[in-house]
N, CA, C and O of each residue as an XYZ file, in Angstrom:
704
protein
N     -38.045    -35.090    -98.730
C     -37.603    -36.620    -97.986
C     -38.198    -36.306    -96.623
O     -38.211    -35.242    -96.003
N     -38.690    -37.508    -96.312
C     -39.604    -37.704    -95.249
C     -38.254    -37.698    -93.981
O     -37.121    -38.118    -94.220
N     -38.715    -37.107    -92.596
C     -37.752    -36.836    -91.746
C     -37.694    -38.308    -90.975
O     -36.721    -38.480    -90.241
N     -38.729    -39.449    -91.095
C     -38.631    -40.673    -90.662
C     -37.739    -41.598    -90.758
O     -37.586    -42.581    -90.033
N     -36.936    -41.153    -91.994
C     -35.857    -41.710    -92.397
C     -34.465    -41.047    -92.533
O     -34.405    -39.840    -92.768
N     -33.359    -41.782    -92.395
C     -31.989    -40.790    -92.070
C     -31.236    -41.780    -93.212
O     -31.064    -42.999    -93.216
N     -30.889    -40.807    -94.108
C     -29.755    -41.696    -95.183
C     -27.909    -41.764    -94.283
O     -27.040    -41.053    -93.779
N     -28.202    -42.924    -94.552
C     -26.463    -43.453    -93.389
C     -25.560    -44.121    -94.359
O     -24.665    -44.782    -93.832
N     -25.593    -44.099    -95.823
C     -24.658    -44.676    -96.529
C     -24.929    -44.241    -98.391
O     -25.833    -43.615    -98.943
N     -24.230    -44.620    -98.691
C     -24.371    -45.113   -100.262
C     -23.585    -46.006   -100.916
O     -22.604    -46.503   -100.362
N     -23.926    -46.290   -102.126
C     -23.415    -47.622   -102.770
C     -22.582    -47.021   -103.564
O     -23.096    -46.349   -104.459
N     -21.284    -47.067   -103.496
C     -20.108    -46.204   -104.427
C     -19.718    -47.083   -106.048
O     -19.191    -46.615   -107.057
N     -20.163    -48.333   -105.807
C     -19.915    -49.200   -107.149
C     -19.574    -50.767   -106.718
O     -20.013    -51.190   -105.649
N     -18.871    -51.515   -107.482
C     -18.411    -53.007   -107.320
C     -17.020    -52.832   -106.566
O     -16.179    -51.934   -106.605
N     -17.096    -54.025   -105.868
C     -15.668    -54.393   -105.213
C     -15.349    -55.490   -105.527
O     -15.896    -56.369   -104.861
N     -14.406    -55.944   -106.583
C     -13.869    -57.332   -106.829
C     -14.721    -57.630   -107.742
O     -15.308    -56.764   -108.390
N     -14.901    -58.959   -107.915
C     -15.324    -59.322   -109.083
C     -16.430    -60.669   -108.694
O     -16.730    -61.473   -109.576
N     -16.970    -60.793   -107.305
C     -17.669    -61.772   -106.621
C     -19.036    -61.086   -106.023
O     -19.743    -61.696   -105.221
N     -19.365    -59.667   -106.517
C     -20.451    -59.516   -106.288
C     -20.615    -58.533   -105.279
O     -21.693    -57.974   -105.075
N     -19.019    -58.183   -104.303
C     -19.198    -57.216   -103.408
C     -19.528    -55.650   -104.007
O     -19.195    -55.045   -105.025
N     -20.225    -55.384   -103.016
C     -20.116    -53.497   -103.263
C     -19.157    -52.624   -102.172
O     -18.813    -52.976   -101.044
N     -18.840    -51.357   -102.894
C     -18.227    -50.534   -102.033
C     -19.253    -49.681   -101.506
O     -19.808    -49.001   -102.369
N     -19.700    -49.512   -100.214
C     -20.204    -48.626    -99.140
C     -19.584    -47.812    -98.764
O     -18.479    -48.134    -98.327
N     -20.019    -46.192    -98.739
C     -19.586    -45.502    -98.196
C     -20.468    -45.126    -96.960
O     -21.679    -45.292    -97.108
N     -20.127    -44.756    -96.044
C     -20.739    -44.496    -94.675
C     -20.878    -43.411    -94.339
O     -19.876    -42.705    -94.455
N     -21.912    -42.878    -93.880
C     -22.299    -41.397    -93.298
C     -22.705    -41.219    -91.954
O     -23.156    -40.150    -91.541
N     -22.491    -42.724    -90.918
C     -22.859    -42.641    -89.754
C     -21.483    -42.454    -89.079
O     -20.404    -42.755    -89.589
N     -21.689    -41.885    -87.788
C     -20.938    -41.396    -86.912
C     -20.002    -42.295    -86.443
O     -18.954    -41.807    -86.018
N     -20.166    -43.783    -86.416
C     -19.109    -45.025    -86.185
C     -19.558    -45.654    -87.769
O     -20.642    -46.214    -87.932
N     -18.621    -45.481    -88.814
C     -19.019    -45.707    -89.971
C     -19.012    -47.106    -90.350
O     -19.422    -47.460    -91.455
N     -18.517    -48.003    -89.396
C     -18.684    -49.232    -89.225
C     -19.870    -50.191    -88.774
O     -19.934    -51.410    -88.934
N     -20.845    -49.300    -88.139
C     -21.968    -49.570    -87.465
C     -23.007    -49.512    -88.840
O     -24.036    -50.152    -88.623
N     -22.959    -48.886    -90.200
C     -23.600    -48.964    -91.078
C     -24.278    -50.670    -91.335
O     -25.432    -50.895    -91.698
N     -23.508    -51.438    -91.118
C     -24.425    -52.648    -91.437
C     -25.006    -53.203    -89.766
O     -25.289    -54.304    -89.295
N     -24.995    -52.255    -89.408
C     -25.971    -52.921    -87.709
C     -27.042    -52.649    -87.688
O     -27.729    -53.206    -86.832
N     -27.741    -51.590    -88.687
C     -28.909    -50.852    -88.038
C     -29.954    -51.818    -88.846
O     -31.054    -51.288    -88.998
N     -29.810    -53.271    -89.451
C     -31.009    -53.537    -90.009
C     -30.960    -53.481    -91.417
O     -30.118    -52.778    -91.976
N     -31.872    -54.227    -92.116
C     -31.971    -53.721    -93.629
C     -31.898    -52.349    -94.025
O     -32.598    -51.601    -93.344
N     -31.136    -51.738    -95.087
C     -31.113    -50.675    -95.449
C     -31.846    -50.785    -96.686
O     -31.806    -51.736    -97.466
N     -32.693    -49.450    -96.821
C     -33.394    -49.431    -97.990
C     -33.036    -48.143    -98.998
O     -32.585    -47.066    -98.609
N     -33.267    -48.413   -100.045
C     -33.106    -47.317   -101.271
C     -34.171    -45.986   -100.928
O     -35.112    -46.136   -100.149
N     -33.927    -44.836   -101.530
C     -34.204    -43.846   -101.504
C     -35.778    -43.906   -102.075
O     -36.553    -43.107   -101.549
N     -36.177    -44.573   -102.855
C     -37.332    -45.141   -103.567
C     -37.988    -46.110   -102.891
O     -39.105    -46.516   -103.212
N     -37.178    -46.616   -101.713
C     -38.036    -47.499   -101.011
C     -38.226    -48.905   -101.802
O     -39.099    -49.635   -101.333
N     -37.598    -49.329   -102.818
C     -37.935    -50.047   -104.165
C     -36.963    -51.467   -103.843
O     -37.165    -52.574   -104.341
N     -35.862    -51.110   -102.873
C     -35.270    -52.256   -102.768
C     -34.797    -52.083   -101.223
O     -34.799    -51.044   -100.563
N     -34.430    -53.254   -100.868
C     -34.019    -53.543    -99.225
C     -32.592    -54.533    -99.443
O     -32.365    -55.289   -100.387
N     -32.032    -54.353    -98.666
C     -30.654    -55.123    -98.303
C     -30.347    -55.281    -97.149
O     -30.553    -54.456    -96.258
N     -29.741    -56.514    -96.998
C     -29.454    -56.962    -95.901
C     -27.693    -56.703    -96.043
O     -27.257    -56.991    -97.158
N     -26.751    -56.239    -95.119
C     -25.542    -55.682    -95.242
C     -24.525    -56.540    -94.436
O     -24.517    -56.527    -93.205
N     -23.785    -57.183    -95.080
C     -22.649    -57.932    -94.344
C     -21.236    -57.294    -94.830
O     -20.756    -57.545    -95.936
N     -20.562    -56.348    -93.774
C     -19.527    -55.705    -94.050
C     -18.241    -56.955    -94.181
O     -18.106    -57.777    -93.275
N     -17.459    -56.965    -95.260
C     -16.804    -58.278    -95.651
C     -15.079    -57.303    -94.993
O     -14.464    -57.828    -94.065
N     -14.624    -56.156    -95.525
C     -13.489    -55.468    -95.012
C     -13.480    -54.187    -95.377
O     -14.243    -53.744    -96.236
N     -12.360    -53.284    -94.568
C     -12.367    -51.780    -95.025
C     -11.247    -51.800    -95.726
O     -10.130    -52.301    -95.599
N     -11.978    -50.929    -96.739
C     -11.370    -50.298    -98.193
C     -11.056    -48.731    -98.197
O     -11.559    -48.037    -97.313
N     -10.425    -48.290    -98.949
C      -9.925    -46.948    -99.075
C     -11.499    -46.341    -99.104
O     -12.089    -47.128    -99.844
N     -12.296    -45.493    -98.731
C     -12.702    -44.292    -98.492
C     -14.171    -45.107    -98.331
O     -15.194    -44.621    -98.815
N     -14.181    -46.393    -97.605
C     -15.483    -47.429    -97.108
C     -15.369    -48.565    -96.594
O     -14.686    -48.883    -95.620
N     -16.082    -49.249    -97.281
C     -16.131    -51.002    -96.869
C     -16.360    -51.460    -97.921
O     -16.947    -50.928    -98.863
N     -15.856    -52.619    -97.837
C     -16.813    -53.816    -99.075
C     -17.434    -54.453    -98.131
O     -17.177    -54.800    -96.978
N     -18.838    -54.587    -99.298
C     -19.805    -55.391    -98.217
C     -20.619    -56.493    -99.291
O     -20.653    -56.406   -100.519
N     -21.201    -57.452    -98.502
C     -22.028    -58.380    -99.541
C     -23.758    -57.798    -98.905
O     -24.228    -57.859    -97.769
N     -24.299    -57.300   -100.089
C     -25.920    -56.972   -100.457
C     -26.639    -58.166   -100.630
O     -26.241    -58.867   -101.561
N     -27.717    -58.637    -99.894
C     -28.475    -59.575   -100.201
C     -29.274    -58.940   -101.334
O     -29.756    -57.812   -101.444
N     -29.269    -60.211   -102.308
C     -30.325    -59.683   -103.437
C     -28.861    -59.279   -104.772
O     -29.119    -58.959   -105.932
N     -27.584    -59.392   -104.277
C     -26.767    -58.793   -104.932
C     -25.634    -60.084   -105.319
O     -24.792    -60.366   -104.466
N     -25.655    -60.768   -106.507
C     -24.390    -61.519   -106.464
C     -23.425    -61.751   -107.514
O     -22.660    -62.691   -107.724
N     -23.677    -60.522   -108.202
C     -22.537    -60.357   -109.244
C     -22.046    -58.964   -109.593
O     -22.896    -58.080   -109.482
N     -20.863    -58.611   -109.985
C     -19.879    -57.534   -110.351
C     -20.872    -56.331   -110.634
O     -21.038    -55.293   -109.994
N     -21.592    -56.875   -112.004
C     -22.521    -56.322   -112.882
C     -23.617    -55.708   -112.096
O     -23.980    -54.549   -112.301
N     -24.177    -56.522   -111.146
C     -25.094    -56.231   -110.140
C     -25.027    -55.045   -109.139
O     -25.801    -54.112   -108.924
N     -23.841    -55.400   -108.606
C     -23.252    -54.113   -107.569
C     -22.998    -52.932   -108.212
O     -23.127    -51.939   -107.496
N     -22.641    -52.722   -109.466
C     -21.848    -51.857   -110.194
C     -23.526    -50.973   -110.728
O     -23.597    -49.745   -110.756
N     -24.596    -51.791   -111.062
C     -25.625    -51.183   -111.478
C     -26.346    -50.174   -110.383
O     -27.158    -49.296   -110.674
N     -25.802    -50.540   -108.879
C     -26.347    -49.981   -107.967
C     -25.468    -48.721   -107.482
O     -25.676    -48.178   -106.397
N     -24.648    -48.378   -108.219
C     -23.360    -47.236   -107.919
C     -24.266    -45.828   -107.462
O     -25.204    -45.629   -108.233
N     -24.176    -45.090   -106.639
C     -25.271    -43.903   -106.743
C     -26.293    -44.002   -105.694
O     -26.931    -43.042   -105.262
N     -26.429    -45.401   -105.252
C     -28.066    -45.783   -104.515
C     -27.455    -45.178   -103.111
O     -26.413    -45.564   -102.582
N     -28.354    -44.121   -102.612
C     -28.206    -44.041   -101.338
C     -29.254    -44.970   -100.393
O     -30.435    -45.190   -100.662
N     -28.557    -45.424    -99.290
C     -29.108    -46.100    -98.482
C     -29.736    -45.812    -97.097
O     -28.989    -45.293    -96.267
N     -31.043    -46.089    -96.733
C     -31.635    -45.262    -95.548
C     -31.864    -46.058    -94.824
O     -31.802    -47.219    -95.226
N     -32.221    -45.793    -93.463
C     -32.925    -46.571    -92.243
C     -33.812    -45.644    -91.700
O     -33.784    -44.413    -91.715
N     -34.965    -46.794    -90.997
C     -35.980    -45.842    -90.305
C     -35.208    -44.779    -89.002
O     -34.151    -45.159    -88.498
N     -35.644    -43.889    -88.701
C     -35.258    -42.829    -87.694
C     -35.138    -43.469    -86.262
O     -34.418    -43.157    -85.314
N     -36.096    -44.488    -86.414
C     -36.194    -45.443    -84.956
C     -35.136    -46.039    -84.501
O     -34.721    -45.893    -83.351
N     -34.581    -46.805    -85.420
C     -33.662    -47.872    -85.047
C     -32.024    -46.853    -84.624
O     -31.039    -47.333    -84.064
N     -32.160    -45.581    -85.037
C     -30.667    -45.079    -84.814
C     -31.055    -44.511    -83.290
O     -32.157    -44.282    -82.791
N     -29.476    -44.354    -82.664
C     -29.267    -43.794    -81.502
C     -29.932    -42.386    -81.365
O     -29.649    -41.552    -82.226
N     -30.954    -41.986    -80.165
C     -31.103    -40.389    -79.940
C     -30.060    -39.653    -79.929
O     -29.162    -40.110    -79.222
N     -29.820    -38.636    -80.470
C     -28.717    -37.890    -80.605
C     -28.488    -36.848    -79.037
O     -29.279    -36.179    -78.373
N     -27.522    -37.036    -78.954
C     -27.129    -35.999    -77.350
C     -27.480    -34.837    -77.874
O     -27.430    -34.553    -79.070
N     -27.988    -33.863    -76.634
C     -28.703    -32.497    -76.509
C     -27.764    -31.654    -77.605
O     -28.353    -31.026    -78.485
N     -26.016    -31.637    -77.544
C     -25.436    -30.996    -78.676
C     -25.347    -31.396    -79.789
O     -24.713    -30.803    -80.661
N     -26.173    -32.829    -80.014
C     -25.970    -33.514    -81.438
C     -27.316    -33.583    -82.015
O     -28.402    -33.560    -81.437
N     -26.968    -33.697    -83.601
C     -28.050    -34.026    -84.529
C     -27.865    -34.573    -85.766
O     -26.757    -34.872    -86.211
N     -28.940    -34.721    -86.361
C     -28.568    -35.678    -87.807
C     -28.890    -34.673    -88.718
O     -29.764    -33.810    -88.641
N     -27.635    -35.014    -90.055
C     -27.766    -34.131    -90.927
C     -29.491    -33.667    -91.707
O     -29.833    -32.627    -92.270
N     -30.085    -34.642    -91.486
C     -31.300    -34.688    -92.235
C     -32.437    -33.933    -91.243
O     -33.558    -33.768    -91.725
N     -32.198    -33.514    -89.997
C     -33.039    -32.294    -89.647
C     -32.472    -31.141    -89.557
O     -32.922    -30.243    -88.845
N     -31.412    -31.033    -90.274
C     -31.266    -29.364    -90.641
C     -32.055    -28.964    -91.910
O     -32.416    -27.800    -92.081
N     -32.295    -29.877    -92.731
C     -32.938    -29.488    -94.074
C     -34.730    -28.736    -93.691
O     -35.700    -29.098    -93.024
N     -34.509    -27.980    -94.245
C     -35.704    -26.848    -94.088
C     -35.447    -25.401    -93.287
O     -35.771    -24.268    -93.643
N     -34.797    -25.812    -92.160
C     -34.520    -24.961    -91.413
C     -33.961    -23.206    -91.833
O     -33.546    -22.854    -92.938
N     -34.081    -22.488    -90.831
C     -33.880    -21.092    -91.677
C     -32.496    -20.688    -91.402
O     -31.992    -20.823    -90.287
N     -31.850    -20.168    -92.461
C     -30.534    -19.793    -92.281
C     -30.620    -18.393    -91.701
O     -31.429    -17.640    -92.245
N     -29.990    -17.979    -90.793
C     -29.722    -16.266    -90.526
C     -28.183    -16.088    -90.383
O     -27.294    -16.914    -90.174
N     -28.154    -14.356    -90.614
C     -26.752    -14.147    -90.035
C     -26.670    -14.110    -88.788
O     -27.565    -14.450    -88.015
N     -25.435    -13.633    -88.451
C     -25.027    -13.203    -87.222
C     -26.071    -12.522    -86.399
O     -26.596    -12.870    -85.342
N     -26.292    -11.149    -87.367
C     -27.367    -10.160    -86.795
C     -28.373    -10.513    -86.620
O     -29.119     -9.678    -86.109
N     -28.922    -11.787    -86.900
C     -30.295    -12.301    -86.957
C     -30.953    -12.052    -88.320
O     -31.948    -12.747    -88.527
N     -30.605    -11.220    -89.266
C     -31.199    -11.421    -90.965
C     -31.251    -12.315    -91.593
O     -30.233    -12.902    -91.960
N     -32.862    -12.820    -92.014
C     -32.845    -14.287    -92.615
C     -32.103    -14.422    -93.958
O     -31.783    -13.480    -94.684
N     -31.962    -15.236    -94.098
C     -31.021    -15.403    -95.220
C     -31.518    -16.408    -96.504
O     -31.375    -16.197    -97.709
N     -32.226    -17.707    -95.751
C     -32.757    -18.429    -96.621
C     -33.323    -19.799    -95.736
O     -33.754    -19.761    -94.584
N     -33.217    -20.804    -96.457
C     -33.379    -21.971    -95.644
C     -32.403    -23.053    -96.269
O     -31.806    -22.926    -97.337
N     -32.341    -24.267    -95.312
C     -30.890    -25.087    -95.682
C     -31.984    -26.025    -96.738
O     -33.150    -26.350    -96.516
N     -30.951    -26.360    -98.180
C     -31.339    -27.337    -99.068
C     -30.631    -28.929    -98.498
O     -31.217    -30.012    -98.524
N     -29.603    -28.737    -98.136
C     -28.670    -29.993    -97.579
C     -27.648    -29.569    -97.231
O     -27.205    -28.432    -97.071
N     -27.175    -30.782    -97.084
C     -25.533    -30.895    -96.233
C     -24.557    -31.828    -97.013
O     -24.604    -33.010    -96.674
N     -23.893    -31.574    -97.762
C     -23.280    -32.160    -98.606
C     -21.812    -32.947    -97.885
O     -21.102    -32.146    -97.278
N     -21.461    -33.970    -97.894
C     -20.325    -34.403    -97.144
C     -19.130    -35.214    -98.257
O     -19.151    -36.366    -98.690
N     -18.074    -34.038    -98.506
C     -16.984    -34.030    -99.228
C     -15.958    -34.195    -98.614
O     -15.859    -33.669    -97.506
N     -14.864    -34.990    -99.155
C     -13.707    -35.532    -98.532
C     -13.168    -34.310    -97.783
O     -12.653    -34.502    -96.682
N     -13.228    -33.285    -98.196
C     -12.055    -32.280    -97.766
C     -13.016    -31.496    -96.469
O     -12.566    -30.727    -95.620
N     -14.290    -31.903    -96.603
C     -14.995    -31.076    -95.304
C     -16.540    -31.116    -96.065
O     -16.887    -31.291    -97.233
N     -17.244    -30.874    -94.845
C     -18.832    -30.848    -95.289
C     -19.412    -29.483    -95.642
O     -19.160    -28.497    -94.950
N     -20.200    -29.430    -96.733
C     -20.872    -27.800    -97.039
C     -22.439    -28.131    -96.430
O     -23.041    -29.202    -96.356
N     -22.816    -26.819    -96.048
C     -24.034    -26.533    -95.765
C     -24.688    -25.725    -97.029
O     -24.304    -24.570    -97.207
N     -25.487    -26.186    -97.755
C     -26.298    -25.424    -98.828
C     -27.715    -24.879    -98.390
O     -28.532    -25.447    -97.666
N     -27.826    -23.506    -99.067
C     -28.734    -22.980    -98.481
C     -29.580    -22.301    -99.705
O     -28.935    -21.769   -100.609
N     -30.879    -22.304    -99.751
C     -31.416    -21.451   -101.091
C     -31.691    -20.449   -100.384
O     -32.171    -20.483    -99.251
N     -31.327    -19.250   -101.175
C     -31.397    -17.818   -100.383
C     -33.162    -17.388   -100.845
O     -33.884    -17.789   -101.758
N     -33.424    -16.158    -99.450
C     -34.623    -15.894    -99.842
C     -34.808    -15.086   -100.485
O     -35.981    -14.747   -100.329
N     -34.172    -14.301   -101.427
C     -34.208    -13.274   -101.969
C     -34.121    -13.896   -103.447
O     -33.865    -12.987   -104.236
N     -34.258    -15.238   -104.139
C     -33.639    -15.869   -104.957
C     -32.224    -16.251   -105.151
O     -31.394    -16.391   -104.253
N     -31.982    -16.451   -106.808
C     -30.972    -17.060   -107.520
C     -30.280    -18.113   -106.528
O     -30.653    -18.568   -105.447
N     -29.119    -18.329   -107.311
C     -28.408    -19.569   -107.220
C     -28.350    -20.093   -105.755
O     -28.439    -19.180   -104.934
N     -28.215    -21.430   -105.190
C     -27.856    -21.803   -103.948
C     -26.928    -21.312   -103.452
O     -26.180    -20.816   -104.295
N     -26.532    -21.181   -102.246
C     -25.023    -20.869   -101.595
C     -24.762    -22.050   -100.705
O     -25.584    -22.680   -100.041
N     -23.057    -22.295   -100.847
C     -22.490    -23.081    -99.982
C     -21.695    -22.333    -98.911
O     -21.155    -21.243    -99.102
N     -21.684    -22.725    -98.257
C     -21.301    -22.540    -96.622
C     -20.335    -23.573    -96.076
O     -20.877    -24.676    -96.021
N     -19.033    -23.572    -95.639
C     -18.209    -24.667    -94.901
C     -18.964    -24.987    -93.778
O     -19.417    -24.000    -93.199
N     -19.258    -26.153    -93.259
C     -20.111    -26.566    -92.390
C     -19.052    -26.628    -91.145
O     -18.801    -27.779    -90.789
N     -18.495    -25.759    -90.539
C     -17.600    -25.669    -89.624
C     -18.127    -25.047    -88.352
O     -19.166    -24.400    -88.485
N     -17.725    -25.105    -87.427
C     -18.107    -24.544    -86.122
C     -17.946    -22.950    -86.345
O     -18.878    -22.264    -85.926
N     -16.881    -22.305    -86.950
C     -16.583    -20.975    -87.459
C     -17.304    -20.468    -88.363
O     -17.701    -19.308    -88.248
N     -17.612    -21.225    -89.429
C     -18.896    -20.465    -90.352
C     -20.408    -20.509    -90.129
O     -21.346    -19.796    -90.484
N     -20.243    -21.930    -89.202
C     -22.067    -22.106    -88.762
C     -21.913    -22.254    -87.071
O     -21.870    -23.323    -86.461
N     -21.847    -21.021    -86.540
C     -21.549    -21.223    -84.817
C     -22.951    -21.709    -84.066
O     -22.941    -22.000    -82.869
N     -23.953    -21.761    -84.737
C     -25.301    -21.873    -83.887
C     -25.851    -22.748    -84.974
O     -25.714    -22.373    -86.138
N     -26.690    -24.306    -84.603
C     -27.283    -24.968    -85.046
C     -28.141    -25.526    -84.100
O     -27.871    -26.471    -83.360
N     -29.578    -24.671    -84.176
C     -30.626    -24.944    -83.235
C     -31.718    -25.536    -83.685
O     -32.656    -24.835    -84.063
N     -31.773    -26.548    -83.715
C     -32.791    -27.707    -84.575
C     -34.200    -27.531    -83.719
O     -35.244    -27.641    -84.361
N     -34.276    -27.256    -82.259
C     -35.638    -26.833    -81.404
C     -35.917    -25.668    -82.026
O     -37.126    -25.543    -82.221
N     -35.223    -24.718    -82.433
C     -35.940    -23.294    -82.736
C     -35.746    -22.916    -84.296
O     -35.860    -21.811    -84.825
N     -35.365    -24.364    -84.967
C     -35.747    -24.207    -86.060
C     -34.730    -23.334    -87.120
O     -35.182    -22.741    -88.099
N     -33.217    -23.357    -86.744
C     -32.615    -22.267    -87.604
C     -30.997    -22.554    -87.021
O     -30.677    -22.977    -85.910
N     -30.142    -22.183    -88.129
C     -28.940    -22.211    -88.315
C     -28.385    -20.886    -88.116
O     -29.165    -19.992    -88.443
N     -27.157    -20.471    -87.633
C     -26.957    -19.037    -87.917
C     -25.496    -19.291    -88.690
O     -24.645    -20.090    -88.298
N     -25.400    -18.531    -89.747
C     -24.293    -18.370    -90.487
C     -22.742    -17.086    -90.146
O     -22.918    -15.912    -89.823
N     -21.840    -17.515    -90.270
C     -20.908    -16.072    -90.213
C     -19.823    -16.498    -91.233
O     -18.702    -16.940    -90.982
N     -20.486    -16.234    -92.625
C     -19.485    -16.991    -93.817
C     -18.114    -16.077    -93.751
O     -17.936    -15.006    -93.171
N     -17.366    -16.729    -94.406
C     -15.946    -16.028    -94.357
C     -16.360    -14.865    -95.524
O     -17.246    -15.050    -96.359
N     -15.699    -13.865    -95.437
C     -16.097    -12.534    -96.039
C     -14.899    -12.671    -97.081
O     -13.751    -12.954    -96.737
N     -15.282    -12.447    -98.341
C     -14.089    -12.327    -99.075
C     -13.590    -10.770    -99.230
O     -14.409     -9.857    -99.130
N     -12.407    -10.559    -99.443
C     -11.274     -9.372    -99.265
C     -11.267     -8.778   -100.421
O     -10.445     -9.163   -101.253
N     -11.998     -7.916   -100.680
C     -12.131     -7.288   -102.051
C     -10.756     -6.555   -102.171
O      -9.921     -6.553   -103.076
N     -10.795     -5.995   -101.078
C      -9.008     -5.045   -101.402
C      -7.916     -6.042   -101.538
O      -7.062     -5.673   -102.344
N      -7.672     -7.284   -100.945
C      -6.797     -8.403   -101.190
C      -6.829     -8.475   -102.911
O      -5.782     -8.552   -103.553
N      -8.338     -8.433   -103.636
C      -8.018     -8.934   -104.803
C      -8.023     -7.546   -105.895
O      -8.296     -7.611   -107.094
N      -7.670     -6.376   -105.179
C      -7.883     -5.304   -106.317
C      -6.960     -5.320   -107.211
O      -7.274     -5.327   -108.401
N      -5.416     -5.330   -106.736
C      -4.314     -5.899   -107.633
C      -4.284     -6.851   -108.330
O      -3.314     -7.064   -109.058
N      -5.237     -7.581   -108.284
C      -4.650     -8.849   -109.011
C      -4.825     -8.777   -110.637
O      -4.097     -9.321   -111.468
N      -5.759     -8.119   -110.831
C      -5.771     -7.895   -112.698
C      -5.045     -6.852   -113.164
O      -5.169     -6.704   -114.380
N      -4.329     -6.077   -112.623
C      -3.306     -4.800   -112.908
C      -2.415     -5.293   -113.725
O      -1.496     -4.585   -114.136
């Protein structure tokens, strides 16, 4: 994925029967998703002017240019929406876009290299940082909290994690 574009939201399906779509916003100010100009699909195959019509549970109902029916809106479910980075505000010194984390080194508190950031997932219960271990194997998910990821240093190309340690002693008698 190019770092010239940033994912600002996704189409979560249809809303109502008149062609509106449900939008999930990934922006700091969720309502700002409609203010960045046309939004583009990941493959750059579609562009949408967005007009937010109302707030709904989990996001917004919106009119998307070129989408006139419920069926057309439903067919776009799962489409991630992007804008050029140039139209977004420059992050403050201690802020960053999740897109900037992809590919950064993942290190332990002591400096040992663990792998590289693959993605940041935005779940309702909290965001998760996913990384690919250097040693190979399955990707690892870490809660993306200040406690578990105390250092995010985009300029130095690294994040430092202090993941919760599983307490094997607490689980010892569980299967007895």
